N, C-alpha and C positions, 0 to 999 in steps of 0.2 A: 666490524673491527673487534678484535678480542683483546680484552684487558688483562695485562699480565701483572703477576705479583713476583717477589723475589724468589719464589720457589722455581722460577723458570731461568734463573741464573744459578750456574754452577760455582759457587764460592770456593769449594774445596781445591778445585782445579786451578782457578786463575786469579781469585781476588787476593790471595797472600803476595803475590808478587808485586803487589801495589802497596803493601804494608810499609816498606821503606820510604815511601813518598809522604806518609802522613805526617802532618806538621812540617814537611819539608817544603819552605817557600819557592825553592827553585822551580820554575815553569808554573808556579801558581798563577791563576788567572781568573780567580773568584774569591771573594771575601765575605763571609758572613759576620754581621754585627749584631750581638744579643742586647737585650735590655740592659743588662749589667755592664755594658761597655766592653766586654771581651769580644775577641775577634778570632776567627778561625779562617785560614786561607786554605784553599783547596784547589783541585784541578777539575775543571768541567768535564774533561774526557774521561777520567776515572769515575766520578759521581754519575755521569750519564751511562757509563758502560756496565755499572753495577747496580743501578736503581732505576726502577720505571718512574718513580716519583721526580727524582732529579733530571731524569731524561726528558720528562714533560716540562719540567719548570725550566730548564736550561736550553731546550731545543726545540720547545713546542712555542704556542701562542701566548704563554704567560708573559706578563710585562717583565718579569725577572731575567728572561731569557736574553736580553740586551744590556743587563746590567752587569757592573763590575763588582759592585758592593750591594749585597742584599740584607736588609733588616730582617731579622727574625724576632718576632714579637711574642711576648708571653710564654717564653720557653726558656727553662732552666739550661745554662751554659754546660753543665756536665752531662746533662741527658742528651743535648744536641751533639756534644763532643763525642759521647759513645756511640751515637748513630753513625757519625762520620767515620769514626775508627772502624766500626763494624764494616762499613761500605768498602774501605780500604783493605780490611785484613779478613774479613769472615770471621772475626772473633769478637767476643764479648768483652768489652773494656771493664776493667775492675772499677767498679763504681762506689764501692764501699756503702753499702746500705739499702736498705728497703725503699727509702723515700726516691732516691735517684732512680733506682731500678724501675719502680712504678712510673716514674715520668718518662724514663726511656721506653718502656713498654707502651705508654700512649703514644709517643712519637713513631714508634715502629708501626703500631697499628695504623695510625693515620697516613703513613707513607708506604704501607702495604709491603713491610718488611717481614714476611711470614716466618722465615727462618731466624730472624732476630728475637722476634716474639716467643718463638719456642725456646731459645737459648735462656731468654730472660725467665720464663717460666721454671725451667729446669733450676736456675739459680735461686729463684724466689722460694721454691719449695724446699730448699735448704735452710731457709731463714724463718720459716713459720715456726712460732712458739705460742705459749700460753697467753702472753701479752699482746700479741699482733694478730692473732687467727682471725679476728673480725675484720681487719683490714682487707684480708685476702678474700673474704666473702663480699665485700663491698667492690673490691676490684673485679670480681668475677661478676658481680651484677652489672657493673658499669660496662663491661665488654661482652658479657653473655657468650 
């Protein structure tokens, strides 16, 4: 069995057709509830078609595969929302700042979304300055 990551998916060609369904509750069949109480409704087929992580979660042997509501623990709402937006659009959601980008990067790494990680690195490189350069070094050490 070959492990795939998101580089095997061609977001430029087909993911953007799903963008109009982001946050559209019509036909939504899965709901994510974060620790803060915020909820994100989504479509299993779109998540599974565009992410090997969600394909494994929703169609594989994970317990979440049969659930309609999935608890997302210890995850920032804006970072998780940015990941879901990327899966629907192939674009980086405007996250407004280093901390959210860093948390989104951690999720992208965990979910094997290599192209999202690259987009975040490009965005982060524009934010580096004299006050935060050390945080970039720490982030680099964390993810080698």
